[in-house]
ZAVEXKE-718846 format. One record per atom (N, C-alpha, C): residue number from 0; residue in one letter; atom name; x, z, y. Coordinates in steps of 0.02 Angstrom, whole numbers, plus 50000, padded with zeros to 5 digits. Each point is the difference from the previous one (the first is absolute). Example, Ala and Ser with C-alpha at 12.3 -4.5 7.8 and 13.67 -1.06 7.14 Angstrom:
BANU  pos  code  site      u      w      v
BANU    0     A     N  50660  50390  49716
BANU    0     A    CA  49955  50000  50059
BANU    0     A     C  50045  50000  50060
BANU    1     S     N  49982  49964  50053
BANU    1     S    CA  50042  50003  50059
BANU    1     S     C  49961  50037  50055
//
This chain:
BANU  pos  code  site      u      w      v
BANU    0     M     N  50467  50849  50628
BANU    0     M    CA  50074  50004  50039
BANU    0     M     C  50059  50035  49965
BANU    1     D     N  50038  49958  50012
BANU    1     D    CA  50072  50030  49948
BANU    1     D     C  50029  50071  50050
BANU    2     R     N  50018  50042  49968
BANU    2     R    CA  50032  50070  50031
BANU    2     R     C  50059  49965  50037
BANU    3     I     N  50005  50024  50074
BANU    3     I    CA  50062  50022  50031
BANU    3     I     C  50022  50048  49995
BANU    4     F     N  50059  50015  49994
BANU    4     F    CA  50034  50054  50010
BANU    4     F     C  50044  50000  50043
BANU    5     T     N  50022  50074  50036
BANU    5     T    CA  50042  50016  50037
BANU    5     T     C  50032  50016  49954
BANU    6     L     N  50095  50000  50038
BANU    6     L    CA  50066  50033  49972
BANU    6     L     C  49982  50061  49971
BANU    7     D     N  49983  50068  50048
BANU    7     D    CA  49976  50041  49983
BANU    7     D     C  49963  49999  49921
BANU    8     E     N  49929  49986  50009
BANU    8     E    CA  49959  50012  49952
BANU    8     E     C  50035  49962  49936
BANU    9     A     N  50034  49928  49979
BANU    9     A    CA  50041  49982  49961
BANU    9     A     C  50050  50057  49959
BANU   10     R     N  50021  50013  50069
BANU   10     R    CA  50075  50055  49974
BANU   10     R     C  49973  50061  49965
BANU   11     A     N  49932  50010  50033
BANU   11     A    CA  49985  50080  49963
BANU   11     A     C  49976  49975  49922
BANU   12     L     N  49989  49922  49967
BANU   12     L    CA  49963  50005  49949
BANU   12     L     C  50070  49989  49967
BANU   13     I     N  50048  49992  50016
BANU   13     I    CA  50059  49975  49945
BANU   13     I     C  50031  50070  49964
BANU   14     P     N  49995  50048  50016
BANU   14     P    CA  50022  50057  49946
BANU   14     P     C  49942  49993  49939
BANU   15     A     N  49942  49986  50005
BANU   15     A    CA  49941  49976  49935
BANU   15     A     C  50014  49957  49974
BANU   16     V     N  50041  49931  50029
BANU   16     V    CA  49997  49935  49985
BANU   16     V     C  50056  50018  49955
BANU   17     I     N  50063  50028  50027
BANU   17     I    CA  50071  50012  49952
BANU   17     I     C  49988  50039  49945
BANU   18     E     N  49941  50040  50000
BANU   18     E    CA  49989  50046  49933
BANU   18     E     C  49957  49948  49962
BANU   19     D     N  49964  49973  50003
BANU   19     D    CA  49956  49946  49964
BANU   19     D     C  50038  49947  49979
BANU   20     A     N  50047  49986  50016
BANU   20     A    CA  50058  49943  49997
BANU   20     A     C  50031  50025  49947
BANU   21     R     N  50019  50067  49997
BANU   21     R    CA  50042  50030  49956
BANU   21     R     C  49948  49983  49933
BANU   22     V     N  49953  50017  50004
BANU   22     V    CA  49951  50006  49927
BANU   22     V     C  50000  49935  49977
BANU   23     V     N  49991  49939  50065
BANU   23     V    CA  49973  49936  49977
BANU   23     V     C  50088  49968  49968
BANU   24     I     N  50056  50019  50022
BANU   24     I    CA  50067  49994  49969
BANU   24     I     C  50009  50017  49915
BANU   25     S     N  49980  50065  49995
BANU   25     S    CA  50015  50023  49952
BANU   25     S     C  49958  49985  49954
BANU   26     A     N  49910  49965  50003
BANU   26     A    CA  49970  49961  49969
BANU   26     A     C  50036  49938  49973
BANU   27     R     N  50024  49972  50083
BANU   27     R    CA  50018  49930  49971
BANU   27     R     C  50060  49998  49939
BANU   28     A     N  50046  50051  50010
BANU   28     A    CA  50061  49997  49954
BANU   28     A     C  49942  50033  49913
BANU   29     D     N  49964  50010  50010
BANU   29     D    CA  49972  50034  49913
BANU   29     D     C  49970  49942  49993
BANU   30     L     N  49978  49981  50022
BANU   30     L    CA  49963  49920  49990
BANU   30     L     C  50042  49954  49974
BANU   31     A     N  50058  49996  50040
BANU   31     A    CA  50050  49952  49962
BANU   31     A     C  50020  50029  49936
BANU   32     E     N  50007  50042  49998
BANU   32     E    CA  50047  50043  49959
BANU   32     E     C  49956  49987  49936
BANU   33     I     N  49937  50036  49996
BANU   33     I    CA  49942  49992  49942
BANU   33     I     C  49989  49915  50000
BANU   34     D     N  50007  49969  50031
BANU   34     D    CA  49981  49914  49989
BANU   34     D     C  50065  49997  49963
BANU   35     F     N  50070  50004  50009
BANU   35     F    CA  50050  49959  49956
BANU   35     F     C  50003  50037  49950
BANU   36     D     N  49996  50080  50002
BANU   36     D    CA  50005  50020  49926
BANU   36     D     C  49926  49960  49942
BANU   37     R     N  49958  50000  50037
BANU   37     R    CA  49949  49980  49956
BANU   37     R     C  50013  49931  49974
BANU   38     R     N  50026  49946  50033
BANU   38     R    CA  50011  49937  50001
BANU   38     R     C  50064  49986  49953
BANU   39     T     N  50036  50058  49984
BANU   39     T    CA  50075  49994  49986
BANU   39     T     C  50007  50061  49920
BANU   40     K     N  49964  50044  50017
BANU   40     K    CA  50022  50050  49945
BANU   40     K     C  49913  49993  49959
BANU   41     G     N  49952  49990  50031
BANU   41     G    CA  49929  50013  49966
BANU   41     G     C  49959  50057  50044
BANU   42     R     N  50050  50043  50034
BANU   42     R    CA  49989  50058  50018
BANU   42     R     C  50027  50034  50061
BANU   43     S     N  49979  50053  50040
BANU   43     S    CA  50040  50031  50041
BANU   43     S     C  49994  50074  49995
BANU   44     E     N  50048  50037  50029
BANU   44     E    CA  49994  50062  49986
BANU   44     E     C  49943  50025  50068
BANU   45     L     N  49996  49971  50051
BANU   45     L    CA  49960  50013  50041
BANU   45     L     C  49941  49986  49999
BANU   46     G     N  49969  49972  49948
BANU   46     G    CA  49930  49985  49982
BANU   46     G     C  49983  49928  50006
BANU   47     G     N  49956  49977  49991
BANU   47     G    CA  49957  49946  49970
BANU   47     G     C  49956  49966  50046
BANU   48     L     N  49927  49970  49992
BANU   48     L    CA  49962  49978  50022
BANU   48     L     C  49985  50041  50050
BANU   49     P     N  49961  50058  49952
BANU   49     P    CA  49964  50038  50051
BANU   49     P     C  50032  50031  50089
BANU   50     E     N  50085  50014  49964
BANU   50     E    CA  50024  50022  50059
BANU   50     E     C  50028  49957  50049
BANU   51     M     N  49999  49937  49975
BANU   51     M    CA  50018  49929  50052
BANU   51     M     C  49947  49995  50058
BANU   52     K     N  49926  50014  49962
BANU   52     K    CA  49939  50006  50034
BANU   52     K     C  50000  50035  50044
BANU   53     G     N  50017  50057  49981
BANU   53     G    CA  50009  50060  50057
BANU   53     G     C  50024  49994  50048
BANU   54     L     N  50076  49995  50000
BANU   54     L    CA  50052  49972  50034
BANU   54     L     C  49961  49937  50044
BANU   55     Q     N  49960  49954  49981
BANU   55     Q    CA  49989  49941  50062
BANU   55     Q     C  49952  50023  50030
BANU   56     A     N  49940  50034  49965
BANU   56     A    CA  49964  50029  50045
BANU   56     A     C  50026  50058  50067
BANU   57     R     N  50044  50044  49981
BANU   57     R    CA  50031  50031  50045
BANU   57     R     C  50020  49981  50061
BANU   58     V     N  50046  49940  49985
BANU   58     V    CA  50023  49973  50046
BANU   58     V     C  49959  49935  50027
BANU   59     E     N  49933  49975  49970
BANU   59     E    CA  49954  49973  50044
BANU   59     E     C  49947  50048  50040
BANU   60     E     N  50002  50072  49987
BANU   60     E    CA  49969  50039  50051
BANU   60     E     C  50030  50014  50049
BANU   61     I     N  50088  50000  49998
BANU   61     I    CA  50038  50009  50070
BANU   61     I     C  49989  49949  50033
BANU   62     L     N  50020  49936  49979
BANU   62     L    CA  49990  49933  50047
BANU   62     L     C  49947  50006  50015
BANU   63     S     N  49941  50009  49979
BANU   63     S    CA  49923  49986  50027
BANU   63     S     C  49987  50057  50069
BANU   64     G     N  50027  50051  49983
BANU   64     G    CA  50010  50060  50037
BANU   64     G     C  50038  49970  50065
BANU   65     W     N  50050  49968  49988
BANU   65     W    CA  50028  50000  50076
BANU   65     W     C  49962  49928  50022
BANU   66     S     N  49987  49967  49973
BANU   66     S    CA  49938  49951  50031
BANU   66     S     C  49930  50006  50034
BANU   67     E     N  49981  50073  49965
BANU   67     E    CA  49941  50023  50034
BANU   67     E     C  50023  50035  50075
BANU   68     Q     N  50059  50012  50000
BANU   68     Q    CA  50011  50021  50061
BANU   68     Q     C  50052  49953  50047
BANU   69     G     N  49980  49942  49990
BANU   69     G    CA  50037  49951  50054
BANU   69     G     C  50077  49982  49992
BANU   70     I     N  50017  50024  49930
BANU   70     I    CA  50076  49985  49995
BANU   70     I     C  50014  49929  49966
BANU   71     E     N  50026  49968  49989
BANU   71     E    CA  49995  49935  49981
BANU   71     E     C  50070  50002  49940
BANU   72     V     N  49991  49985  49959
BANU   72     V    CA  50039  50020  49940
BANU   72     V     C  50023  49904  49983
BANU   73     K     N  50073  50006  50013
BANU   73     K    CA  50022  49938  50003
BANU   73     K     C  50047  49999  49929
BANU   74     G     N  50006  50049  49973
BANU   74     G    CA  50038  50000  49904
BANU   74     G     C  50004  50065  49994
BANU   75     V     N  50026  49985  49927
BANU   75     V    CA  50004  50070  49963
BANU   75     V     C  50073  50011  49965
BANU   76     A     N  50032  49956  49995
BANU   76     A    CA  50070  49970  49976
BANU   76     A     C  50048  49980  50048
BANU   77     P     N  50014  50028  50051
BANU   77     P    CA  49989  50068  50039
BANU   77     P     C  49941  50009  50017
BANU   78     V     N  49982  50065  50007
BANU   78     V    CA  49937  50004  50046
BANU   78     V     C  50024  49991  50081
BANU   79     L     N  49959  49976  50009
BANU   79     L    CA  49992  49969  50068
BANU   79     L     C  49934  49998  50034
BANU   80     V     N  49975  50026  50048
BANU   80     V    CA  49956  50008  50039
BANU   80     V     C  50005  50000  50087
BANU   81     D     N  49945  49962  50010
BANU   81     D    CA  50004  50010  50094
BANU   81     D     C  49932  50020  50020
BANU   82     F     N  50019  50028  50061
BANU   82     F    CA  49936  50027  50048
BANU   82     F     C  49993  49959  50065
BANU   83     P     N  49939  49963  49990
BANU   83     P    CA  49977  49950  50063
BANU   83     P     C  50018  50049  50056
BANU   84     S     N  50021  49965  50047
BANU   84     S    CA  50034  50034  50092
BANU   84     S     C  50000  49947  50023
BANU   85     E     N  50005  50039  50085
BANU   85     E    CA  50015  49932  50056
BANU   85     E     C  50065  50041  50024
BANU   86     L     N  50047  49944  50022
BANU   86     L    CA  50055  50060  50036
BANU   86     L     C  49992  49938  50068
BANU   87     D     N  49988  50029  50052
BANU   87     D    CA  50017  49957  50079
BANU   87     D     C  49940  49941  49986
BANU   88     G     N  49941  50027  49968
BANU   88     G    CA  49955  49925  49998
BANU   88     G     C  50014  49950  49940
BANU   89     V     N  50041  50018  49981
BANU   89     V    CA  50021  49947  49936
BANU   89     V     C  49979  50032  49925
BANU   90     S     N  49976  49960  49960
BANU   90     S    CA  49966  50027  49929
BANU   90     S     C  50064  49990  49955
BANU   91     V     N  50007  50091  49991
BANU   91     V    CA  50063  50006  49947
BANU   91     V     C  49979  50040  49929
BANU   92     R     N  50039  49993  49975
BANU   92     R    CA  50007  50047  49930
BANU   92     R     C  50055  50039  49993
BANU   93     L     N  49954  50085  50018
BANU   93     L    CA  50058  50024  49986
BANU   93     L     C  50006  50021  49920
BANU   94     C     N  50076  50004  49989
BANU   94     C    CA  50002  49968  49928
BANU   94     C     C  50065  50046  49967
BANU   95     W     N  49974  50034  49933
BANU   95     W    CA  50032  50037  49964
BANU   95     W     C  50029  49992  49920
BANU   96     I     N  50052  49999  49984
BANU   96     I    CA  49996  49967  49938
BANU   96     I     C  50047  50061  49953
BANU   97     E     N  49985  50005  49939
BANU   97     E    CA  50012  50076  49956
BANU   97     E     C  50071  50007  50014
BANU   98     G     N  50029  50060  49984
BANU   98     G    CA  50057  50008  50026
BANU   98     G     C  50031  50028  50084
BANU   99     E     N  49957  49974  50037
BANU   99     E    CA  50006  50025  50064
BANU   99     E     C  49993  50069  50012
BANU  100     R     N  50001  50038  50044
BANU  100     R    CA  49970  50083  50016
BANU  100     R     C  49978  49993  50062
BANU  101     E     N  49964  49955  50041
BANU  101     E    CA  49963  49984  50047
BANU  101     E     C  49996  49947  50012
BANU  102     L     N  49941  50000  50053
BANU  102     L    CA  49971  49932  50034
BANU  102     L     C  50036  49976  50047
BANU  103     A     N  50062  49946  49986
BANU  103     A    CA  50036  50002  50053
BANU  103     A     C  50015  49907  50023
BANU  104     W     N  49944  49974  49966
BANU  104     W    CA  49992  49926  50010
BANU  104     W     C  49945  49962  50022
BANU  105     Y     N  50004  49951  50016
BANU  105     Y    CA  49943  49955  50011
BANU  105     Y     C  50020  49929  49994
BANU  106     H     N  49942  49958  49998
BANU  106     H    CA  50001  49936  50022
BANU  106     H     C  49957  49951  50019
BANU  107     R     N  50009  49942  50050
BANU  107     R    CA  49934  49977  50003
BANU  107     R     C  49962  49985  49958
BANU  108     T     N  49925  49995  50017
BANU  108     T    CA  49960  49989  49919
BANU  108     T     C  50020  49933  49969
BANU  109     E     N  49999  49955  50052
BANU  109     E    CA  50015  49938  49965
BANU  109     E     C  50059  49978  49982
BANU  110     L     N  50063  50026  50004
BANU  110     L    CA  50050  50000  49976
BANU  110     L     C  50033  50044  49911
BANU  111     G     N  49945  50052  49981
BANU  111     G    CA  50032  50016  49959
BANU  111     G     C  50047  50044  49996
BANU  112     F     N  50028  50035  49944
BANU  112     F    CA  50061  50029  49981
BANU  112     F     C  50064  49963  50015
BANU  113     A     N  50013  49951  49995
BANU  113     A    CA  50039  49992  50035
BANU  113     A     C  50010  49981  50077
BANU  114     G     N  49950  50021  50043
BANU  114     G    CA  50010  50017  50061
BANU  114     G     C  50011  50081  50027
BANU  115     R     N  50014  50010  49927
BANU  115     R    CA  50005  50090  50024
BANU  115     R     C  50063  50031  50062
BANU  116     R     N  49972  50033  50054
BANU  116     R    CA  50036  50030  50041
BANU  116     R     C  50006  50069  50003
BANU  117     P     N  50055  50039  50012
BANU  117     P    CA  49967  50091  50029
BANU  117     P     C  49959  49999  50044
BANU  118     L     N  49980  50051  49966
BANU  118     L    CA  49941  50028  50060
BANU  118     L     C  50034  50037  50084
//
């Protein structure tokens, strides 16, 4: 059975999600730069294949950790996560996207991001 979060439970996890998201965002940028530099210049100041593999492994570790907690990963560029929940008996997703400072949005499960509303 999938985890259902209360609003308080999801909000309690947001500081850790934001911190982990910073790591994902930094790794995402480094991966893009290494890849571009290797293709255009043949090398990157940020490293090569071993560094790329390490960054990819770190991102996967974070995303897997979120999934293990019941957090749904919807995207990495931008980082977008949902917390399955219920509001007034309706299945919803408490929704956080990179750049937000708190968990302040939700959408009905079947509507997705386009149906986002403030809590």
